[in-house]
N, C-alpha and C positions, 0 to 999 in steps of 0.2 A: 450763405455757404459757411459751413463749420465742420470741424473734424470730430467725429465720434458722436455718440448719443449721450447727452448729458441732461436728463430731465431735472427740473427744479425739485429739490428735496422737500419732504414734509418737515416743517419747522415747529418744534415744540414751543409752547408759549413761555415767556419769561416774565416773572412777576414784576409789574410796574412798567413794562415796556409795551408801547402801542405804536402802530404804524398806520398812516393814512395817506392816500394819494388822490390826485385830482387831475382833470383834463383842463388845463388853463389856456390852451391854445397859444403857448409861448412861441412856437415855430410852426407847428402844424395842428390843425384841429383834429379832434377825435382820437387822441392818444394820451395816455397818462404821461405827464411831463412835470409834475410837482409832487414831492414826497415830504411828509413830516414824520419824524421819528421822535417819540416822547420817551424820556428817561425819568426814573424816580429821583427824588431829592437826595436819596442815599447814594447815588452813583458816583464813582470816580471815572474821569474821562481823560484819555490821552490821544494825541494825534501826531502824525508826521506828515509833512507837506513838501510840495515841489521845491526844488532849489533853483528853478528857472528865475532869472533876475526880473523878468516881466511877469511876476506872479500875479494872478488874478485878484481883483478886489475882494471877493469872498474869502480867499486865502488870508489876505491881510487882516480882514475883520475877524475871521474865526480865530486866528492866532491871538489877536488883541483881546477877544472875549474870553478865551481860555485863561490868559494871564490875569485878566480882571477877576474872574471867578476864583482863581487861586488866591489872589490878594485878599478878597473879602470872604473867603472860605465858604463858598457856595458851589453847587454843582451846575454845570451846563444842563439844561432840562430838555432842550429841543434841538434837533438837527433839521434844517430846512434846505432841501435840495431841489434845484430846478435843472431841467435839461433844455436843449434847444438854443441856449445862449450862454457863453462862457463868462460874460462880464469881465473880460480880460482885455487889456489895451484900451481901457475906457477912461483912464485918468480920474480926476476928482468926481466927475459925474458917476462913474462906476462905484466909487467908495460910498458916495451919498446914497446910491440905489441899494447897495448891500446893507448899509445901516438901516435904511427905510424898510427893507424886507424883514430884518430882524425885529424892528420896532412893531411892524404890523402883526407878526406872529406873537410877540410878547404881549401885546394888548389883547389879542384873541385868547391867549392861554392864561393870562393873569400872572406873568412872571416878569422879572427884570430883563431889559433889552440884552444885557451881556450874557444872559443865560440861553440865548439863541445863537447857534453857530450856523452860518450860511455856506452853501456849497453850490457851485454852478458848473455846467459842462455844455459844450456846444460850440457855436461859431465864435471866433475871436474877433474883437475889434468893433463890435456893434453894441449899442446901448441896450440894456434890458427893456423889454416892453412892459414898463412898470404897471400900467393900468390893468393889463391882463394878469400879470404875476400877482399883484396884490389881491385881485379878485379871486384868485385860486386858493388863497390862504384859508379862508373860512370853510370851503368845501373839503379841503384836505384834512383840516382839524375835525370836521364833522364826520369824516370817514375813519377816524382813529379806532383801531381794533387790535386785539392781541392774538388773533387766530393765525394759522399757517397761511391762509389765503392772503392776509394782509402783507406778510413777508413777500409772497410772490408778486403781488401787485406793486409793492415798493421796488422790487427787483426790476420789474418792467418799467416803472416810472422813472428810472434813472438812466435808461439806455439812450444812446445816440445812434451810431451806425451798427451797434451790436445786433445780432440776429436772434438772440435769446437771453432770457433772464439767467443770472448766475448766482447760485447760492450754495452754502455749505453749512452743515450742522454736525456737532459731535458732543457726546456726553462722556464724562470721565469720572470715575469713582475716586474720591479723595478720602482722607482719614475722617473728615467731618461730614461726609455725605457726597452725593453725586451732583456735579454741576454741569451745565450745558453751555455750549458756545454756538451762537448763530451768526451768520454773516452773509452779506450780499455785496456784489461788486459790479462795476461796469467798466468796459474798456474794449476796444477793438482795433483802433488805429491811434497814431501818435503815442505809441507805447514804447518807452524806454525809461522807466521810472528812475528818479534820482532823489530819494529821501532817506508819463505814459499817458491818450487822455484816460486816466483811470481815477475812479473813486471807489473806496471800500468802506463799509460800515459793519463793524463786528461788535456784538454785545454778548456778555456772559452774565449769568446770575451769581457768579462767585463774588466773594468779598476780598478785595485786593487793595492794599495801601498804594498811595499815589506813586511813590518812587519805583516800586516794584512793577507797577503797571506800565510806567514809562519804559523801563528796561525791557520788559517782555515784548512790548510793541516794537521797539527798535531791533531787538534780536530776531524776531520772527519775520519782520518786513525785510531785513537784510538777506534772509535766506529764501524769500518768496517773491514779493513784488519787485525787489531790486535785482532779481535774477531772471527777468523776462524781457523780451524785446520783440516787437513786430517790425518796426521800421527805424529804430534808433533815434526817434524824436521824443524829447521830454516835454510834456505838456506844461502849460502855465497854471493848470488847475489841480494837479494831482493832490490827493489827500487820502490818508488811511486813518480811520478813527477806530478806537477801541474803548468800550465802556464796560465797567464792572458794576452791576447794580447794587451789590452788597446784601442781597436777599438770601444768599446761599452760603455754602461752606467757605471757611477762611482759607486762603492760600498763603501759607506762612512757613511751614516747616520745609526743610530742604527736599524731603521726599515729595511733598505735595507740589512744591514749585516745579520740580522736574516733571512730574506727571502732567501738570497743567501746561507747562511750556511745550511739551511734546504734543498735546492735544491742540493747543493754539497753533503750533507750527503746521500741523496737518490741515487745519481749517484754512490758514493763510495760503498754504501751498495749493490746496484744491482750488481756491478762488483765483490765485495767480495763474495757474495752469488753464483754468476755464477761459481766461482772457486770451491766451494763446490759441486755444482750440477754436475760439470765435474770432480770431484775428481777421482783419479786413481781407477778403478774398482768399482766406487760407484753405488749402487742400491737404496740408501736411502739418503734423505736430512733431517738432524736432527737439530731442534732448541732446545737449552738448555736454559731455562729461570729460573734464580735463583733470588728469592726475599727474603725480610726479613733479609738481611745481615747487619752486623755492619759497613761495608764499601764496596765500589765497588770492591776493590781488593779481599776481602773475597768472594764476590759473584763470581768473575772471577775464583778464586782458586777452588771453588767447581765445577763450570761449566767445567773448563778445566780438572779437575781430572776425571770427568765422561766421557768427550769427548775423553780422551786419554786412557781409559781403554780398552785393547784388548778384555777382556771378555764381556764388554758392546757392543763394536763394532761388535764382531762376533755374538752376540745374535741378534743384529739389522739386520745383514745380513741374519740370519737364520729365521727371523720373530718369534723368540723364546721369549715368554713373561717371561723370567727369571729375574723378577724384583729384586731379591735378589742381582744381580750384580750391579744394580744401587744404591741400598741402601748401599752396601759395599763400593762403590767408594765414595759416599758422606761422609761416616764415616771415611775414611782415607784422607780426603782433608786437614787435619791439622787445622781445626777450634778449637780454644781454648775454654775451658769451654763450651763444646757443650752439650746442653740438647736435646737429640735425641727424647724425648717425644713430642717436639714442632714441629718436622719436618713433613711436608706433601710432598708427591711426587705423581704427576699425570702423567699419560701417555695419552696424548690427553685429552679427557674428562673423563677418567677412573681414579678414585682414587686408588693408589697402596698402599701407606703407610700413616699411621697416628698413633699417640700415641705409637710410638716405634715399630710398627709391621704392619702386613698386615691389610689393611682397611676393615672394615665390608662392606659386599656387593660386594667385589672384587671377580671376577671369572676368571678362566683361559681363558674362551671363550671371555670375554670382552677384556682382555689384548692382546690376540692373534689377535683379529680383528684389533686393532690399530697397532700392530707391523707388520701386513701384508701390511700396507699402504706405499706408496713410500715417503710420506712426514710426518714426525712425530715430535710432540712437547713433550718434557719432561720438566715439570714444577716442580721446587723444592723450597718449602717455608721453610726457616730456622727458622722463628719465633724469630729473634734476634734483628732486627733493621729495618731501612727504606730504605736501599740501595739495588740496583738490578743490574743485568748484563745479557746480552744475548750473547751466543756463538753459532756458527753454525759449524756442523761437518758432516761427512759421516760415512757409515759403513765400515767394513773391510772384503773384499771378497777374494776368490781364485784369482780373476783377478788382484787384487792389488799385490799379491805376484808374479804372473807371469810377470806382467809389469816390476817390479823392479829387478826380477831375470834375465830378458833378456835385460835390459836397454842398455847395451853397445854392444850387439850383432847386 
């Protein structure tokens, strides 16, 4: 079940970037569950990770390997991703297994161990089936390719409860030439990033120095992956990686930085929204736009309070125009010195609330017509300031409960 038709895009090749996938049988036989992404030695790499205190072993290892690469001035060359098992909550054994996975790929590819970054997703608390995982390394490397189909196969190979592969691509003309940004992501449940179960891998052929790449990633993640929620749960394994291969135009001037940042933001937003459209059991794609706040954080607090309300989410699923649930969520968002008489709430183009109560002219028929749509915008004006924020979420359906009740079976 997913909202809208989102076919996987045609991905242009990027010089020095290859992707390979394999069926290692980590959880289930007959499906792609291991992916290797190869980067050139000229690449710069940046990453943001979950803030969950029980972060998974691969998160710990990936962060350590990035730091080591920066110390010795070399590039991470390979991203190794497995699905079916999160390798989280696995203690010392999990760390040993994550390092062993990197070592196996490093030996296969002829690079140093710290040039391999591991990523895992799936069930928490179970040890990796290392015999099957290690056996999948060589087939994944043997499948390395730079064509568009390799990107799609990689997108399929990182899925868990997702129903479809998720990708985005965009090219932008800079002063020194046109550069391309390709990205894939996975995520469907346990989605409320704090940097969701989500992983994202984005690569550009642009040339970008390390500190700028780090800043661009932080900025664009904050306005994309950190603005989505399916169920308010932050995963142990979240990671969003950005690599610039250095084979294309240099991103350096203020004008080029602005152009590239805008393009990267579009790619990140497309990928983040694809997660919500494919949220577990989702039948609605919901945009929550909050304006008139005293700070962006205040706007986010209001938006997430509404997005996380089980009563609002079940009303959305039922197409029930029970607007009082939205009003109540806004009222408990913790806004200090809140003058509710200044608040306005719109459902699509239908005014629900103004001057502290139901808007004049509102009818149940108008509200129900909007709630019946697959894509819904809820606009909330606080009347307090100039700041705003947008959050994307889904509804809460019977199917969501079924998926998560049966997840380990």
